[in-house]
DSSP file (Angstrom, degrees, kcal/mol; ACC not computed):
  #  RESIDUE AA STRUCTURE BP1 BP2  ACC     N-H-->O    O-->H-N    N-H-->O    O-->H-N    TCO  KAPPA ALPHA  PHI   PSI    X-CA   Y-CA   Z-CA
    1    1 A M              0   0    0      0, 0.0     2,-0.4     0, 0.0    87,-0.2   0.000 360.0 360.0 360.0 125.3   35.1  163.3   16.3
    2    2 A T        -     0   0    0     85,-0.2    87,-3.2     2,-0.0     2,-0.5  -0.991 360.0-159.2-128.4 137.7   37.0  165.4   18.7
    3    3 A V  E     +a   89   0A   0     -2,-0.4     2,-0.3    85,-0.2    87,-0.2  -0.977  18.7 170.8-117.2 124.7   39.3  164.2   21.5
    4    4 A R  E     -a   90   0A   0     85,-2.6    87,-3.4    -2,-0.5     2,-0.4  -0.876  22.2-139.0-125.8 160.7   40.1  166.5   24.3
    5    5 A I  E     +a   91   0A   0     -2,-0.3     2,-0.3    85,-0.2    87,-0.2  -0.916  23.0 171.6-119.1 151.3   41.8  166.1   27.7
    6    6 A Q  E     -a   92   0A   0     85,-2.3    87,-1.8    -2,-0.4     2,-0.2  -0.986  36.9-104.2-156.2 143.5   40.8  167.5   31.0
    7    7 A R  E >   -a   93   0A   0     -2,-0.3     3,-1.6    85,-0.2    89,-0.1  -0.476  30.0-128.7 -65.9 139.6   41.8  167.2   34.6
    8    8 A T  T 3  S+     0   0    0     85,-2.5    -1,-0.1     1,-0.3    84,-0.0   0.818 108.1  55.0 -57.3 -32.5   39.3  165.1   36.6
    9    9 A Y  T 3  S+     0   0    0     84,-0.3    -1,-0.3    85,-0.1     2,-0.1   0.460  79.2 120.2 -85.7  -1.7   39.1  167.9   39.2
   10   10 A S    <   -     0   0    0     -3,-1.6    -4,-0.0     1,-0.1     0, 0.0  -0.382  57.3-148.1 -66.4 139.7   38.2  170.6   36.7
   11   11 A K  S    S+     0   0    0     -2,-0.1     2,-0.2     2,-0.1    -1,-0.1   0.744  75.0  93.2 -78.2 -24.2   34.8  172.3   37.3
   12   12 A E        -     0   0    0      1,-0.1     2,-0.7    -3,-0.0    -2,-0.1  -0.524  67.8-150.7 -71.2 132.9   34.3  172.8   33.6
   13   13 A K        -     0   0    0     -2,-0.2     2,-0.2    -7,-0.0    -2,-0.1  -0.897  11.1-156.6-109.3 104.9   32.3  170.0   32.0
   14   14 A Q        -     0   0    0     -2,-0.7     2,-0.2     1,-0.1    76,-0.1  -0.485  25.0-104.1 -78.7 150.3   33.3  169.6   28.4
   15   15 A E  S    S+     0   0    0     -2,-0.2     2,-0.2    74,-0.1    -1,-0.1  -0.482  77.1  57.9 -74.2 142.1   30.8  167.9   26.0
   16   16 A G  S    S-     0   0    0     -2,-0.2     2,-0.5     2,-0.1    73,-0.3  -0.643  97.2 -36.6 130.4 175.2   31.5  164.4   24.9
   17   17 A L  E     -b   89   0A   0     71,-3.0    73,-3.1    -2,-0.2     2,-0.7  -0.582  59.2-139.8 -69.4 121.6   31.9  160.9   26.4
   18   18 A R  E     -b   90   0A   0     -2,-0.5    19,-3.4    17,-0.3    20,-1.5  -0.772  26.2-179.8 -91.0 116.0   33.8  161.4   29.6
   19   19 A I  E     -bc  91  38A   0     71,-2.9    73,-3.2    -2,-0.7     2,-0.4  -0.962  22.9-143.1-125.1 118.6   36.4  158.6   30.0
   20   20 A L  E     -bc  92  39A   0     18,-2.1    20,-2.4    -2,-0.5    73,-0.2  -0.671  16.5-175.1 -77.3 127.5   38.8  158.2   32.9
   21   21 A V        +     0   0    0     71,-2.5     2,-0.3    -2,-0.4    -1,-0.1  -0.192  45.7 101.5-120.8  40.0   42.1  157.0   31.6
   22   22 A D        -     0   0    0     22,-0.1    21,-0.1     1,-0.1    22,-0.1  -0.924  68.8-133.8-124.2 150.5   44.1  156.5   34.8
   23   23 A R  S    S+     0   0    0     -2,-0.3     2,-0.4    22,-0.1    -1,-0.1   0.813  91.2  56.8 -70.8 -30.6   44.8  153.2   36.6
   24   24 A L  S    S-     0   0    0     -3,-0.0    -2,-0.1    17,-0.0    -3,-0.0  -0.816  89.8-114.3-107.6 142.7   43.9  154.7   40.0
   25   25 A W        -     0   0    0     -2,-0.4     2,-0.1     1,-0.1     3,-0.1  -0.548  44.4-104.4 -70.3 135.5   40.6  156.4   41.0
   26   26 A P    >   -     0   0    0      0, 0.0     3,-1.5     0, 0.0    -1,-0.1  -0.392  38.5-107.8 -66.4 134.6   41.1  160.1   41.7
   27   27 A R  T 3  S+     0   0    0      1,-0.2     3,-0.1    -2,-0.1    -3,-0.0  -0.320  97.6  11.0 -62.7 137.5   41.1  161.0   45.4
   28   28 A G  T 3  S+     0   0    0      1,-0.2     2,-0.5    -3,-0.1    -1,-0.2   0.526  96.2 121.0  76.6   5.8   38.1  162.9   46.6
   29   29 A V    <   -     0   0    0     -3,-1.5    -1,-0.2     4,-0.0     2,-0.2  -0.899  49.9-150.6-106.2 125.9   36.0  162.3   43.5
   30   30 A T     >  -     0   0    0     -2,-0.5     4,-2.0     1,-0.1     5,-0.2  -0.536  25.9-115.8 -87.6 160.0   32.7  160.6   43.8
   31   31 A K  H  >>S+     0   0    0      1,-0.2     4,-1.3     2,-0.2     5,-0.6   0.873 116.7  52.4 -60.9 -36.3   31.3  158.5   40.9
   32   32 A E  H  45S+     0   0    0      1,-0.2     3,-0.3     2,-0.2    -1,-0.2   0.933 110.5  45.1 -67.0 -45.5   28.4  161.0   40.7
   33   33 A S  H  45S+     0   0    0      1,-0.2    -1,-0.2     2,-0.1    -2,-0.2   0.801 108.1  58.1 -71.2 -27.1   30.6  164.1   40.4
   34   34 A A  H  <5S-     0   0    0     -4,-2.0    -1,-0.2     2,-0.0    -2,-0.2   0.838  85.0-161.7 -69.9 -31.7   32.9  162.4   37.9
   35   35 A N  T  <5 -     0   0    0     -4,-1.3   -17,-0.3    -3,-0.3     2,-0.2   0.928  23.1-176.6  49.9  54.3   29.9  161.8   35.6
   36   36 A L      < -     0   0    0     -5,-0.6   -17,-0.2     1,-0.1    -1,-0.2  -0.508  39.1-163.9 -87.3 148.1   31.8  159.2   33.6
   37   37 A H  S    S-     0   0    0    -19,-3.4     2,-0.3     1,-0.4   -18,-0.2   0.804  82.3 -10.9 -84.6 -43.4   30.8  157.3   30.5
   38   38 A S  E     -c   19   0A   0    -20,-1.5   -18,-2.1     2,-0.0     2,-0.5  -0.984  52.1-137.5-153.2 158.4   33.6  154.7   31.2
   39   39 A W  E     -c   20   0A   0     -2,-0.3     2,-1.3   -20,-0.2     3,-0.2  -0.955  14.7-168.0-120.5 108.7   36.7  154.1   33.2
   40   40 A F    >   +     0   0    0    -20,-2.4     3,-1.3    -2,-0.5     4,-0.4  -0.591  21.6 161.7 -94.1  71.1   39.4  152.6   31.0
   41   41 A R  G >   +     0   0    0     -2,-1.3     3,-1.2     1,-0.3    -1,-0.2   0.874  68.9  53.3 -59.8 -41.5   41.6  151.6   33.8
   42   42 A D  G 3  S+     0   0    0      1,-0.3    -1,-0.3    -3,-0.2    34,-0.2   0.468  95.2  68.8 -80.9  -0.3   43.7  149.1   31.8
   43   43 A I  G <  S+     0   0    0     -3,-1.3    -1,-0.3    33,-0.1    -2,-0.2   0.610  81.2  97.1 -88.8 -12.4   44.6  151.7   29.1
   44   44 A A  S <  S-     0   0    0     -3,-1.2   -22,-0.1    -4,-0.4     3,-0.1  -0.254  93.7 -78.6 -68.6 160.5   46.7  153.6   31.6
   45   45 A P        -     0   0    0      0, 0.0    -1,-0.2     0, 0.0   -22,-0.1  -0.242  60.3 -90.9 -56.8 150.5   50.5  153.0   31.7
   46   46 A S     >  -     0   0    0      1,-0.1     4,-2.9    -3,-0.1     5,-0.2  -0.155  36.3-108.5 -58.2 158.3   51.6  149.8   33.5
   47   47 A N  H  > S+     0   0    0      1,-0.2     4,-2.4     2,-0.2     5,-0.2   0.896 120.8  53.6 -57.2 -40.3   52.4  150.1   37.2
   48   48 A N  H  > S+     0   0    0      2,-0.2     4,-2.0     1,-0.2    -1,-0.2   0.934 112.2  42.9 -60.9 -47.4   56.0  149.7   36.4
   49   49 A L  H  > S+     0   0    0      2,-0.2     4,-2.4     1,-0.2     5,-0.2   0.899 112.3  54.0 -67.1 -40.8   56.0  152.6   33.9
   50   50 A R  H  X S+     0   0    0     -4,-2.9     4,-2.5     1,-0.2     5,-0.3   0.904 110.6  46.3 -59.7 -42.5   53.9  154.8   36.1
   51   51 A K  H  < S+     0   0    0     -4,-2.4    -1,-0.2    -5,-0.2    -2,-0.2   0.873 111.2  52.2 -69.9 -37.1   56.3  154.4   39.0
   52   52 A Q  H  < S+     0   0    0     -4,-2.0    -2,-0.2    -5,-0.2    -1,-0.2   0.916 114.8  42.0 -63.1 -42.9   59.4  155.0   36.7
   53   53 A F  H >< S+     0   0    0     -4,-2.4     3,-2.0    -5,-0.1     6,-0.2   0.936  77.0 179.5 -71.5 -48.3   57.8  158.3   35.4
   54   54 A S  T 3< S-     0   0    0     -4,-2.5     3,-0.1     1,-0.3    -3,-0.1   0.780  71.2 -70.4  49.7  34.9   56.5  159.5   38.8
   55   55 A H  T 3  S+     0   0    0     -5,-0.3     2,-0.6     1,-0.2    -1,-0.3   0.749  89.2 151.0  58.5  28.5   55.1  162.7   37.2
   56   56 A E    X   -     0   0    0     -3,-2.0     3,-2.0     1,-0.1    -1,-0.2  -0.828  42.0-149.1 -93.3 119.0   58.6  164.1   36.6
   57   57 A A  G >  S+     0   0    0     -2,-0.6     3,-1.6     1,-0.3     4,-0.3   0.819  95.2  62.3 -57.0 -33.7   58.5  166.4   33.6
   58   58 A G  G 3  S+     0   0    0      1,-0.3    -1,-0.3     2,-0.1     3,-0.2   0.691 104.1  48.9 -67.3 -17.6   62.1  165.5   32.7
   59   59 A K  G <> S+     0   0    0     -3,-2.0     4,-2.3    -6,-0.2    -1,-0.3   0.289  79.8 104.3-101.6   8.6   61.1  161.9   32.2
   60   60 A F  H <> S+     0   0    0     -3,-1.6     4,-3.1     1,-0.2     5,-0.2   0.884  76.1  53.8 -62.3 -40.1   58.2  162.6   30.0
   61   61 A Q  H  > S+     0   0    0     -4,-0.3     4,-2.5     1,-0.2    -1,-0.2   0.897 109.3  49.6 -62.7 -38.6   59.9  161.6   26.7
   62   62 A L  H  > S+     0   0    0      2,-0.2     4,-2.4    -3,-0.2     5,-0.3   0.933 112.2  47.9 -62.3 -46.3   60.7  158.2   28.3
   63   63 A L  H  X S+     0   0    0     -4,-2.3     4,-3.2     1,-0.2     5,-0.3   0.945 111.4  51.3 -57.7 -48.8   57.0  157.9   29.4
   64   64 A R  H  X S+     0   0    0     -4,-3.1     4,-2.4     1,-0.2    -2,-0.2   0.936 113.2  42.9 -55.9 -52.7   55.8  158.8   25.9
   65   65 A E  H  X S+     0   0    0     -4,-2.5     4,-1.4     1,-0.2    -1,-0.2   0.922 118.8  43.4 -62.6 -46.1   58.0  156.3   24.1
   66   66 A S  H  X S+     0   0    0     -4,-2.4     4,-2.0    -5,-0.2    -1,-0.2   0.892 113.9  50.6 -69.1 -39.6   57.3  153.5   26.5
   67   67 A Y  H  X S+     0   0    0     -4,-3.2     4,-2.8    -5,-0.3    -2,-0.2   0.890 106.1  54.9 -67.9 -39.3   53.6  154.2   26.7
   68   68 A L  H  X S+     0   0    0     -4,-2.4     4,-1.7    -5,-0.3    -1,-0.2   0.882 108.3  50.5 -60.9 -37.0   53.2  154.2   22.9
   69   69 A K  H  X S+     0   0    0     -4,-1.4     4,-0.6     2,-0.2    -2,-0.2   0.917 110.8  48.7 -65.1 -43.3   54.8  150.8   22.8
   70   70 A E  H >< S+     0   0    0     -4,-2.0     3,-1.2     1,-0.2     4,-0.4   0.914 109.0  53.2 -62.4 -42.3   52.4  149.5   25.5
   71   71 A L  H >< S+     0   0    0     -4,-2.8     3,-1.4     1,-0.3    -1,-0.2   0.869  98.7  62.9 -61.9 -36.7   49.4  151.0   23.7
   72   72 A S  H 3< S+     0   0    0     -4,-1.7    -1,-0.3     1,-0.3    -2,-0.2   0.729 112.6  36.9 -62.5 -19.9   50.3  149.2   20.5
   73   73 A K  T << S+     0   0    0     -3,-1.2    -1,-0.3    -4,-0.6    -2,-0.2   0.341  94.4 104.5-109.7   3.5   49.8  145.9   22.3
   74   74 A N    X>  -     0   0    0     -3,-1.4     3,-1.1    -4,-0.4     4,-0.8  -0.782  54.4-159.5 -96.9 116.6   46.8  147.0   24.4
   75   75 A P  H 3> S+     0   0    0      0, 0.0     4,-1.5     0, 0.0    -1,-0.1   0.765  92.0  65.7 -63.5 -24.5   43.3  145.7   23.4
   76   76 A E  H 3> S+     0   0    0      1,-0.2     4,-2.4     2,-0.2     5,-0.2   0.821  93.0  61.4 -65.4 -29.9   41.7  148.5   25.4
   77   77 A F  H <> S+     0   0    0     -3,-1.1     4,-2.3    -6,-0.2    -1,-0.2   0.910 103.5  48.4 -63.6 -41.6   43.3  151.0   22.9
   78   78 A Q  H  X S+     0   0    0     -4,-0.8     4,-1.8     2,-0.2    -1,-0.2   0.886 110.5  51.9 -65.0 -38.3   41.3  149.4   20.0
   79   79 A R  H  X S+     0   0    0     -4,-1.5     4,-1.5     2,-0.2    -2,-0.2   0.901 110.4  48.1 -63.4 -41.9   38.1  149.6   22.1
   80   80 A L  H  X S+     0   0    0     -4,-2.4     4,-2.1     1,-0.2    -2,-0.2   0.891 107.2  56.0 -66.7 -39.8   38.7  153.3   22.8
   81   81 A L  H  X S+     0   0    0     -4,-2.3     4,-1.3     1,-0.2    -1,-0.2   0.890 103.8  54.8 -59.1 -39.3   39.4  154.0   19.1
   82   82 A E  H  X S+     0   0    0     -4,-1.8     4,-0.6     1,-0.2     3,-0.4   0.906 108.5  48.0 -61.3 -41.7   36.0  152.5   18.3
   83   83 A L  H >X S+     0   0    0     -4,-1.5     3,-0.7     1,-0.2     4,-0.6   0.883 109.7  53.7 -64.2 -37.9   34.3  154.9   20.7
   84   84 A C  H 3< S+     0   0    0     -4,-2.1     3,-0.2     1,-0.2    -1,-0.2   0.724  92.9  73.1 -72.0 -21.7   36.3  157.8   19.3
   85   85 A K  H 3< S+     0   0    0     -4,-1.3    -1,-0.2    -3,-0.4    -2,-0.2   0.857 115.4  17.5 -61.9 -35.8   35.2  157.1   15.7
   86   86 A N  H << S+     0   0    0     -3,-0.7     2,-0.3    -4,-0.6    -1,-0.2   0.286 120.0  60.5-121.7   9.0   31.6  158.3   16.2
   87   87 A N  S  < S-     0   0    0     -4,-0.6     2,-0.4    -3,-0.2   -85,-0.2  -0.966  74.9-115.8-139.4 151.0   31.8  160.4   19.4
   88   88 A D        -     0   0    0     -2,-0.3   -71,-3.0   -87,-0.2     2,-0.4  -0.716  43.5-159.6 -76.3 139.2   33.4  163.4   20.9
   89   89 A V  E     -ab   3  17A   0    -87,-3.2   -85,-2.6    -2,-0.4     2,-0.5  -0.968  19.7-159.5-130.4 139.8   35.6  162.2   23.8
   90   90 A V  E     -ab   4  18A   0    -73,-3.1   -71,-2.9    -2,-0.4     2,-0.6  -0.971  15.0-150.9-116.9 114.2   37.0  163.8   26.9
   91   91 A L  E     -ab   5  19A   0    -87,-3.4   -85,-2.3    -2,-0.5     2,-0.4  -0.764  16.2-153.4 -85.6 118.1   40.0  161.9   28.3
   92   92 A L  E     +ab   6  20A   0    -73,-3.2   -71,-2.5    -2,-0.6   -85,-0.2  -0.771  18.4 172.5 -99.7 137.0   40.0  162.5   32.1
   93   93 A F  E     -a    7   0A   0    -87,-1.8   -85,-2.5    -2,-0.4   -84,-0.3  -0.990  27.8-148.5-139.8 146.1   43.2  162.4   34.1
   94   94 A P        +     0   0    0      0, 0.0   -87,-0.1     0, 0.0   -85,-0.1   0.625  58.5 117.2 -90.8 -12.8   43.9  163.3   37.8
   95   95 A A        -     0   0    0      1,-0.1    -2,-0.1     2,-0.1   -87,-0.1  -0.144  62.7-138.3 -59.0 148.6   47.5  164.4   37.5
   96   96 A T  S    S+     0   0    0    -89,-0.1     2,-0.8     1,-0.0    -1,-0.1   0.805  85.7  84.0 -77.0 -29.3   48.4  168.0   38.3
   97   97 A G        -     0   0    0      3,-0.2    -2,-0.1     1,-0.2    -1,-0.0  -0.652  58.6-174.1 -77.2 111.3   50.7  168.3   35.3
   98   98 A T  S    S+     0   0    0     -2,-0.8     3,-0.2     1,-0.2    -1,-0.2   0.631  81.3  41.1 -84.2 -12.5   48.5  169.1   32.4
   99   99 A E  S    S+     0   0    0      1,-0.2     2,-0.4     5,-0.0    -1,-0.2   0.625 113.7  49.9-105.9 -17.8   51.3  168.9   29.8
  100  100 A H  S    S+     0   0    0    -45,-0.1     2,-0.3     4,-0.0    -1,-0.2  -0.702  84.1  98.3-128.2  79.2   53.2  165.8   31.0
  101  101 A N  S >> S-     0   0    0     -2,-0.4     4,-1.2    -3,-0.2     3,-0.7  -0.953  81.0 -96.6-153.5 170.8   50.8  162.9   31.6
  102  102 A N  H 3> S+     0   0    0     -2,-0.3     4,-2.8     1,-0.2     5,-0.2   0.791 115.8  63.4 -65.5 -28.9   49.5  159.8   30.0
  103  103 A A  H 3> S+     0   0    0      1,-0.2     4,-2.5     2,-0.2    -1,-0.2   0.864 100.0  53.9 -64.7 -34.8   46.4  161.4   28.7
  104  104 A V  H <> S+     0   0    0     -3,-0.7     4,-1.9     2,-0.2    -1,-0.2   0.928 112.7  43.1 -62.2 -45.4   48.5  163.7   26.5
  105  105 A V  H  X S+     0   0    0     -4,-1.2     4,-2.4     2,-0.2    -2,-0.2   0.900 113.2  52.1 -68.0 -41.8   50.2  160.7   24.9
  106  106 A L  H  X S+     0   0    0     -4,-2.8     4,-2.4     2,-0.2    -2,-0.2   0.911 108.7  50.1 -62.3 -43.8   46.9  158.8   24.6
  107  107 A K  H  X S+     0   0    0     -4,-2.5     4,-2.7     1,-0.2     5,-0.2   0.917 110.6  50.6 -60.0 -44.4   45.3  161.7   22.8
  108  108 A E  H  X S+     0   0    0     -4,-1.9     4,-2.1     1,-0.2    -2,-0.2   0.915 111.0  48.4 -59.3 -44.6   48.3  161.9   20.4
  109  109 A A  H  X S+     0   0    0     -4,-2.4     4,-2.1     2,-0.2    -2,-0.2   0.893 111.9  49.1 -65.6 -40.1   48.1  158.2   19.7
  110  110 A I  H  X S+     0   0    0     -4,-2.4     4,-2.2     2,-0.2    -2,-0.2   0.942 111.6  48.5 -64.0 -48.0   44.3  158.3   19.0
  111  111 A E  H  X S+     0   0    0     -4,-2.7     4,-1.0     1,-0.2    -2,-0.2   0.873 110.7  51.6 -62.7 -36.8   44.7  161.3   16.7
  112  112 A K  H  < S+     0   0    0     -4,-2.1     3,-0.4    -5,-0.2    -1,-0.2   0.926 112.2  45.8 -64.1 -44.9   47.5  159.5   14.8
  113  113 A E  H  < S+     0   0    0     -4,-2.1    -2,-0.2     1,-0.2    -1,-0.2   0.829 113.2  50.0 -67.6 -32.1   45.3  156.4   14.4
  114  114 A M  H  <        0   0    0     -4,-2.2    -1,-0.2     1,-0.2    -2,-0.2   0.633 360.0 360.0 -83.8 -14.1   42.3  158.4   13.3
  115  115 A S     <        0   0    0     -4,-1.0    -1,-0.2    -3,-0.4    -2,-0.1   0.490 360.0 360.0 -84.6 360.0   44.1  160.5   10.6
């Protein structure tokens, strides 16, 4: 089992179940070009948390802490963990910041649970 993250807009197609982990559908991406296995819309940070963070790198630690709390209560997280047990997974996110986004935190949480 391997979990990787990738921007939705990347031309490179990594092997594994491709799962969109954002609340909003990425602009300009068709369902065909996304080639998704699943869209886990409800696993993304809450609208309130997403608006507080607003993709500002300086607020990433706040996002991380708050999002981990949300994940601990989110039934979608358990569903995603089940998929990750037997499959390679690529978590797709549309944000331009590749180091400061919810997919980074989600990958960390999955790896912690799987270890």
